[in-house]
C-alpha positions as a LaTeX table, in Angstrom:
\begin{tabular}{lrrr}
\hline
Residue & $x$ (\AA) & $y$ (\AA) & $z$ (\AA) \\
\hline
Unk1 & 51.22 & 158.31 & 106.22 \\
Unk2 & 54.88 & 158.02 & 105.44 \\
Unk3 & 54.68 & 154.72 & 106.79 \\
Unk4 & 51.65 & 153.66 & 104.75 \\
Unk5 & 53.25 & 155.35 & 101.89 \\
Unk6 & 56.59 & 153.29 & 102.23 \\
Unk7 & 54.42 & 149.94 & 102.88 \\
Unk8 & 52.50 & 150.87 & 99.78 \\
Unk9 & 55.86 & 151.20 & 97.89 \\
Unk10 & 57.46 & 148.02 & 98.96 \\
Unk11 & 54.86 & 146.42 & 98.09 \\
Unk12 & 54.52 & 147.75 & 94.89 \\
Unk13 & 58.08 & 147.17 & 94.15 \\
Unk14 & 57.91 & 143.56 & 95.14 \\
Unk15 & 55.24 & 143.00 & 92.62 \\
Unk16 & 57.19 & 144.68 & 89.93 \\
Unk17 & 60.26 & 142.34 & 90.62 \\
Unk18 & 58.00 & 138.94 & 91.04 \\
Unk19 & 58.05 & 136.42 & 87.85 \\
Unk20 & 55.44 & 134.46 & 87.12 \\
Unk21 & 55.99 & 130.71 & 86.10 \\
Unk22 & 54.91 & 128.77 & 83.31 \\
Unk23 & 55.45 & 125.45 & 81.88 \\
Unk24 & 56.10 & 124.95 & 77.96 \\
Unk25 & 54.78 & 121.45 & 77.71 \\
Unk26 & 56.36 & 119.00 & 74.63 \\
Unk27 & 56.69 & 122.23 & 72.67 \\
Unk28 & 53.37 & 123.63 & 73.20 \\
Unk29 & 52.48 & 127.38 & 74.36 \\
Unk30 & 53.43 & 128.49 & 77.83 \\
Unk31 & 50.60 & 127.54 & 80.67 \\
Unk32 & 50.43 & 128.49 & 83.91 \\
Unk33 & 50.98 & 126.29 & 87.06 \\
Unk34 & 47.11 & 125.23 & 87.17 \\
Unk35 & 46.80 & 123.80 & 83.55 \\
Unk36 & 50.00 & 122.07 & 84.09 \\
Unk37 & 48.96 & 120.28 & 87.18 \\
Unk38 & 46.06 & 119.37 & 85.10 \\
Unk39 & 47.93 & 118.03 & 81.91 \\
Unk40 & 49.91 & 115.88 & 84.68 \\
Unk41 & 47.07 & 114.29 & 86.41 \\
Unk42 & 45.58 & 113.85 & 82.50 \\
Unk43 & 48.58 & 111.77 & 81.48 \\
Unk44 & 48.65 & 110.03 & 85.20 \\
Unk45 & 45.44 & 108.76 & 84.85 \\
Unk46 & 46.32 & 106.89 & 81.34 \\
Unk47 & 49.58 & 105.19 & 82.90 \\
Unk48 & 52.70 & 106.35 & 84.91 \\
Unk49 & 53.60 & 109.64 & 84.53 \\
Unk50 & 57.06 & 110.46 & 82.99 \\
Unk51 & 58.04 & 113.99 & 83.93 \\
Unk52 & 61.22 & 115.74 & 82.12 \\
Unk53 & 62.66 & 119.05 & 83.04 \\
Unk54 & 64.41 & 119.82 & 79.53 \\
Unk55 & 65.55 & 123.51 & 80.44 \\
Unk56 & 64.74 & 126.58 & 82.31 \\
Unk57 & 64.70 & 130.14 & 80.55 \\
Unk58 & 64.49 & 133.19 & 82.82 \\
Unk59 & 63.60 & 136.82 & 81.98 \\
Unk60 & 62.89 & 139.71 & 84.13 \\
Unk61 & 59.14 & 139.13 & 84.37 \\
Unk62 & 59.04 & 135.50 & 84.13 \\
Unk63 & 60.49 & 131.49 & 84.29 \\
Unk64 & 59.64 & 129.28 & 81.33 \\
Unk65 & 60.29 & 125.66 & 82.68 \\
Unk66 & 60.29 & 123.75 & 79.04 \\
Unk67 & 59.10 & 120.16 & 80.15 \\
Unk68 & 58.22 & 116.75 & 78.36 \\
Unk69 & 55.62 & 115.21 & 79.92 \\
Unk70 & 54.27 & 111.40 & 78.51 \\
Unk71 & 53.62 & 108.09 & 80.25 \\
Unk72 & 56.16 & 106.05 & 80.68 \\
Unk73 & 57.35 & 103.58 & 78.12 \\
Unk74 & 56.87 & 100.16 & 79.18 \\
Unk75 & 56.66 & 96.40 & 78.14 \\
Unk76 & 53.14 & 95.08 & 77.99 \\
Unk77 & 53.91 & 93.51 & 81.40 \\
Unk78 & 54.91 & 97.07 & 82.98 \\
Unk79 & 58.72 & 96.83 & 82.81 \\
Unk80 & 60.82 & 99.86 & 82.08 \\
Unk81 & 63.58 & 98.54 & 80.07 \\
Unk82 & 65.67 & 101.52 & 80.74 \\
Unk83 & 64.91 & 101.95 & 84.59 \\
Unk84 & 68.54 & 100.34 & 85.58 \\
Unk85 & 70.25 & 102.95 & 83.16 \\
Unk86 & 68.27 & 105.75 & 84.68 \\
Unk87 & 69.75 & 105.00 & 88.02 \\
Unk88 & 73.14 & 106.80 & 86.59 \\
Unk89 & 71.22 & 110.07 & 86.11 \\
Unk90 & 73.44 & 112.73 & 88.16 \\
Unk91 & 76.76 & 110.35 & 88.03 \\
Unk92 & 79.68 & 111.17 & 85.89 \\
Unk93 & 79.99 & 109.13 & 82.73 \\
Unk94 & 83.22 & 107.29 & 83.08 \\
Unk95 & 84.61 & 107.07 & 79.69 \\
Unk96 & 88.01 & 106.24 & 80.82 \\
Unk97 & 86.57 & 102.72 & 80.94 \\
Unk98 & 86.80 & 103.00 & 77.07 \\
Unk99 & 89.34 & 102.73 & 74.43 \\
Unk100 & 89.85 & 104.32 & 71.64 \\
Unk101 & 91.00 & 103.16 & 67.95 \\
Unk102 & 95.03 & 102.74 & 69.29 \\
Unk103 & 93.23 & 100.46 & 72.01 \\
Unk104 & 94.63 & 103.28 & 74.55 \\
Unk105 & 91.67 & 104.28 & 77.19 \\
Unk106 & 90.36 & 107.80 & 77.12 \\
Unk107 & 91.42 & 110.78 & 79.82 \\
Unk108 & 88.74 & 111.13 & 82.23 \\
Unk109 & 88.28 & 114.84 & 81.11 \\
Unk110 & 88.12 & 113.68 & 77.75 \\
Unk111 & 84.37 & 114.90 & 77.32 \\
Unk112 & 84.40 & 118.13 & 79.50 \\
Unk113 & 83.64 & 121.52 & 78.13 \\
Unk114 & 81.14 & 120.04 & 75.63 \\
Unk115 & 77.62 & 118.59 & 76.10 \\
Unk116 & 77.57 & 115.15 & 75.03 \\
Unk117 & 75.25 & 112.75 & 73.19 \\
Unk118 & 76.33 & 108.89 & 73.74 \\
Unk119 & 74.26 & 106.64 & 71.55 \\
Unk120 & 74.13 & 102.83 & 72.25 \\
Unk121 & 73.36 & 100.75 & 69.06 \\
Unk122 & 74.65 & 97.66 & 67.17 \\
Unk123 & 74.60 & 97.20 & 62.99 \\
Unk124 & 71.57 & 94.62 & 63.35 \\
Unk125 & 69.39 & 96.82 & 65.57 \\
Unk126 & 66.36 & 97.79 & 62.96 \\
Unk127 & 65.37 & 100.80 & 65.37 \\
Unk128 & 68.97 & 101.86 & 65.93 \\
Unk129 & 69.15 & 101.81 & 62.07 \\
Unk130 & 66.24 & 103.91 & 61.71 \\
Unk131 & 67.17 & 106.87 & 63.97 \\
Unk132 & 70.78 & 106.98 & 62.18 \\
Unk133 & 69.95 & 109.64 & 59.78 \\
Unk134 & 67.84 & 111.87 & 62.77 \\
Unk135 & 71.15 & 111.74 & 64.36 \\
Unk136 & 73.15 & 112.70 & 61.71 \\
Unk137 & 71.15 & 115.74 & 61.41 \\
Unk138 & 71.33 & 116.35 & 65.30 \\
Unk139 & 74.95 & 116.59 & 65.15 \\
Unk140 & 75.17 & 118.64 & 62.05 \\
Unk141 & 72.73 & 121.01 & 63.64 \\
Unk142 & 75.12 & 121.26 & 66.89 \\
Unk143 & 78.24 & 120.32 & 64.83 \\
Unk144 & 81.54 & 121.97 & 66.95 \\
Unk145 & 79.40 & 122.45 & 70.03 \\
Unk146 & 78.78 & 118.81 & 71.40 \\
Unk147 & 80.39 & 115.86 & 71.04 \\
Unk148 & 78.75 & 112.85 & 69.41 \\
Unk149 & 79.84 & 109.54 & 70.34 \\
Unk150 & 78.62 & 105.91 & 69.68 \\
Unk151 & 79.23 & 103.04 & 71.56 \\
Unk152 & 78.76 & 99.31 & 70.41 \\
Unk153 & 79.52 & 95.57 & 71.35 \\
Unk154 & 80.07 & 94.90 & 67.54 \\
Unk155 & 84.02 & 95.00 & 66.70 \\
Unk156 & 85.09 & 98.29 & 64.46 \\
Unk157 & 85.48 & 96.00 & 61.40 \\
Unk158 & 81.78 & 95.33 & 61.21 \\
Unk159 & 81.17 & 98.90 & 62.02 \\
Unk160 & 83.87 & 100.15 & 59.19 \\
Unk161 & 81.72 & 97.92 & 56.99 \\
Unk162 & 78.53 & 99.29 & 58.18 \\
Unk163 & 78.93 & 102.53 & 57.38 \\
Unk164 & 80.37 & 102.54 & 54.33 \\
Unk165 & 76.85 & 101.91 & 53.24 \\
Unk166 & 75.00 & 103.73 & 55.78 \\
Unk167 & 76.98 & 106.92 & 57.15 \\
Unk168 & 76.78 & 107.14 & 60.79 \\
Unk169 & 78.78 & 110.79 & 61.72 \\
Unk170 & 79.84 & 110.06 & 65.04 \\
Unk171 & 82.87 & 109.11 & 66.74 \\
Unk172 & 82.64 & 105.17 & 67.01 \\
Unk173 & 83.78 & 103.38 & 70.38 \\
Unk174 & 83.81 & 99.52 & 69.47 \\
Unk175 & 84.16 & 96.23 & 71.11 \\
Unk176 & 82.37 & 97.36 & 74.45 \\
Unk177 & 80.40 & 94.80 & 75.40 \\
Unk178 & 81.83 & 94.84 & 79.09 \\
Unk179 & 81.27 & 98.47 & 79.73 \\
Unk180 & 77.66 & 98.44 & 78.31 \\
Unk181 & 76.91 & 95.46 & 80.44 \\
Unk182 & 78.29 & 97.35 & 83.53 \\
Unk183 & 76.21 & 100.42 & 82.78 \\
Unk184 & 72.90 & 97.78 & 82.80 \\
Unk185 & 72.24 & 98.49 & 79.13 \\
Unk186 & 70.06 & 95.78 & 77.96 \\
Unk187 & 67.47 & 97.88 & 75.32 \\
Unk188 & 69.12 & 99.32 & 72.08 \\
Unk189 & 69.08 & 102.11 & 71.14 \\
Unk190 & 69.69 & 103.65 & 74.25 \\
Unk191 & 70.94 & 107.24 & 74.52 \\
Unk192 & 72.55 & 109.63 & 77.36 \\
Unk193 & 73.04 & 113.21 & 77.15 \\
Unk194 & 75.76 & 114.77 & 79.70 \\
Unk195 & 76.31 & 118.10 & 80.52 \\
Unk196 & 79.80 & 120.29 & 80.26 \\
Unk197 & 81.02 & 118.14 & 82.92 \\
Unk198 & 80.01 & 114.64 & 81.68 \\
Unk199 & 77.11 & 114.15 & 84.28 \\
Unk200 & 74.82 & 112.27 & 82.79 \\
Unk201 & 71.70 & 114.30 & 82.61 \\
Unk202 & 68.96 & 112.27 & 80.44 \\
Unk203 & 68.46 & 108.86 & 79.58 \\
Unk204 & 66.64 & 108.39 & 76.32 \\
Unk205 & 65.11 & 105.25 & 74.40 \\
Unk206 & 64.50 & 105.80 & 70.54 \\
Unk207 & 64.62 & 109.41 & 69.64 \\
Unk208 & 62.46 & 108.96 & 66.47 \\
Unk209 & 59.96 & 111.94 & 67.09 \\
Unk210 & 61.92 & 113.30 & 70.19 \\
Unk211 & 64.85 & 115.36 & 68.55 \\
Unk212 & 62.86 & 118.22 & 68.96 \\
Unk213 & 63.47 & 117.39 & 72.84 \\
Unk214 & 67.00 & 116.82 & 72.43 \\
Unk215 & 67.60 & 120.43 & 70.59 \\
Unk216 & 66.11 & 121.88 & 73.79 \\
Unk217 & 68.31 & 119.75 & 76.18 \\
Unk218 & 71.33 & 121.36 & 74.33 \\
Unk219 & 70.33 & 124.58 & 74.34 \\
Unk220 & 70.11 & 124.66 & 78.05 \\
Unk221 & 73.26 & 122.80 & 78.10 \\
Unk222 & 75.54 & 125.06 & 75.92 \\
\hline
\end{tabular}
């Protein structure tokens, strides 16, 4: 009898501490594994699935994965313009290859300690210009908690003249064509999100309509 009681109590204990897994898809309400799989299958039928884990939240009785699901954005011939840059996910962003306003290379630990948002753009890029107000709002929301940097092949004078007319409240790194080419960035805008150790975690195209996802990512990295 005592043996049965011990088994029952052990089973009850395990059930009490087991955590149910849920998925919060594109900012929606949490769903279980079955509905999550169904959502992925539905998108997969429309095109190549892009699945991004934005952050994970754990409580005593549940684990919630915040994910973004969508059809991969490609050109009409099926080419992903960000594929080559995405290969750098999981590697450290080498900020020391870039120079500051004094034409000195940044220290390799310059980005350590805070998450970082890096936006690659140029002044005559319409979609780059369109998303600037949203990027300014993002910086304001996480001011002091994260690094916000732009990198461009434009020279400093061109960027300074542009920002007099259109405020862009990031730290700007100019004259970086060689480094941009080295990262295989050919589509603009391209944005990278780095963790506190400077490791590339996400690669985005235009952020218009995706700022909520980016906010979730930062909340998970802080």
